[in-house]
C-alpha positions as CSV (number, residue, x, y, z in Angstrom):
1,X,-6.8,-13.0,-6.9
2,X,-8.2,-10.8,-4.8
3,X,-6.8,-7.8,-5.5
4,X,-6.9,-8.1,-9.5
5,X,-10.5,-6.5,-9.4
6,X,-9.0,-3.6,-7.4
7,X,-6.7,-3.1,-9.9
8,X,-9.0,-2.9,-12.6
9,X,-10.7,-0.7,-10.5
10,X,-8.5,1.8,-9.9
11,X,-7.3,2.5,-13.0
12,X,-11.0,3.0,-14.6
13,X,-11.0,5.9,-11.8
14,X,-7.1,6.8,-12.5
15,X,-7.4,7.7,-15.7
16,X,-11.7,9.2,-15.6
17,X,-9.7,11.3,-13.0
18,X,-7.1,12.4,-15.8
19,X,-4.5,10.2,-15.4
20,X,-2.1,9.2,-17.9
21,X,-2.1,5.8,-19.0
22,X,1.8,5.8,-17.5
23,X,0.9,7.8,-14.6
24,X,-1.5,5.3,-13.1
25,X,1.3,2.0,-13.3
26,X,3.9,3.8,-11.8
27,X,1.5,5.3,-8.7
28,X,0.2,1.5,-8.6
29,X,4.2,0.5,-8.6
30,X,4.9,3.6,-6.1
31,X,1.8,3.6,-3.5
32,X,0.9,0.0,-2.8
33,X,-2.3,0.4,-0.7
34,X,-5.6,0.6,-2.7
35,X,-7.0,3.1,0.0
36,X,-4.1,4.5,-0.4
37,X,-4.4,5.0,-4.2
38,X,-8.1,5.3,-4.8
39,X,-7.9,8.6,-2.0
40,X,-4.4,9.6,-3.8
41,X,-6.6,9.8,-7.0
42,X,-9.7,11.6,-6.1
43,X,-7.5,14.3,-4.3
44,X,-5.4,14.5,-7.4
45,X,-8.6,14.9,-9.7
46,X,-9.4,17.8,-7.0
47,X,-6.5,20.1,-7.2
48,X,-5.2,19.0,-3.8
49,X,-2.0,20.1,-2.8
50,X,0.7,18.2,-3.1
51,X,1.3,18.3,0.6
52,X,-1.9,17.2,1.8
53,X,-2.2,14.1,-0.6
54,X,1.0,13.4,0.6
55,X,0.1,13.9,4.2
56,X,-3.2,12.2,4.0
57,X,-1.1,8.9,2.1
58,X,0.9,9.2,5.3
59,X,-2.0,8.6,7.5
60,X,-3.8,6.2,5.5
61,X,-0.5,4.1,5.5
62,X,0.1,4.5,9.6
63,X,-1.2,1.0,10.5
64,X,1.6,-0.8,8.2
65,X,3.7,0.7,11.3
66,X,1.6,-1.3,13.6
67,X,1.3,-4.6,11.1
68,X,5.3,-3.9,11.1
69,X,5.8,-3.8,14.8
70,X,3.6,-7.0,15.4
71,X,5.9,-9.0,13.1
72,X,8.8,-7.5,14.2
73,X,9.7,-10.5,16.6
74,X,9.6,-13.0,14.4
75,X,12.0,-11.0,11.7
76,X,15.4,-10.2,13.9
77,X,17.1,-11.8,11.6
78,X,17.0,-10.9,8.3
79,X,19.1,-8.5,6.4
80,X,18.1,-5.0,5.8
81,X,17.4,-5.4,2.5
82,X,15.8,-8.1,3.2
83,X,13.1,-6.3,5.8
84,X,12.7,-3.4,3.1
85,X,11.4,-5.9,0.6
86,X,8.9,-7.3,2.9
87,X,8.0,-3.8,4.5
88,X,7.5,-2.8,0.3
89,X,5.4,-6.3,0.2
90,X,2.9,-6.0,3.4
91,X,-0.3,-5.2,2.3
92,X,-3.8,-5.5,4.7
93,X,-4.1,-9.1,3.5
94,X,-0.5,-10.1,3.5
95,X,-0.1,-9.6,7.0
96,X,-3.1,-10.8,7.8
97,X,-2.1,-14.8,6.5
98,X,1.1,-14.2,8.0
99,X,0.8,-13.0,11.7
100,X,-2.4,-16.5,11.8
101,X,1.1,-18.6,10.6
102,X,3.3,-16.6,12.9
103,X,1.3,-17.1,16.1
104,X,0.6,-20.9,15.4
105,X,3.5,-22.1,14.3
106,X,6.6,-19.8,15.4
């Protein structure tokens, strides 16, 4: 529920920046972090070079590396495909709930 308002705001901003509805939706499927979506749309609207857009998105999302490292001890026994799926679904909100649960319940 908390993500829906951000999705709607992103959609409006993406369309106003000139992205087609299909590209805006595709970006939501590929770029799973809201901060990177907002940032990327603004950079694209300003005709920023693609390499700068990609590197900026990468830097903004480096925190996910730290999230992954902190939950790794609890996920060691999982298969590679399962870990890949979980890494795709790792958001700030999911991390906060998960790390509390792991620390309290193991």
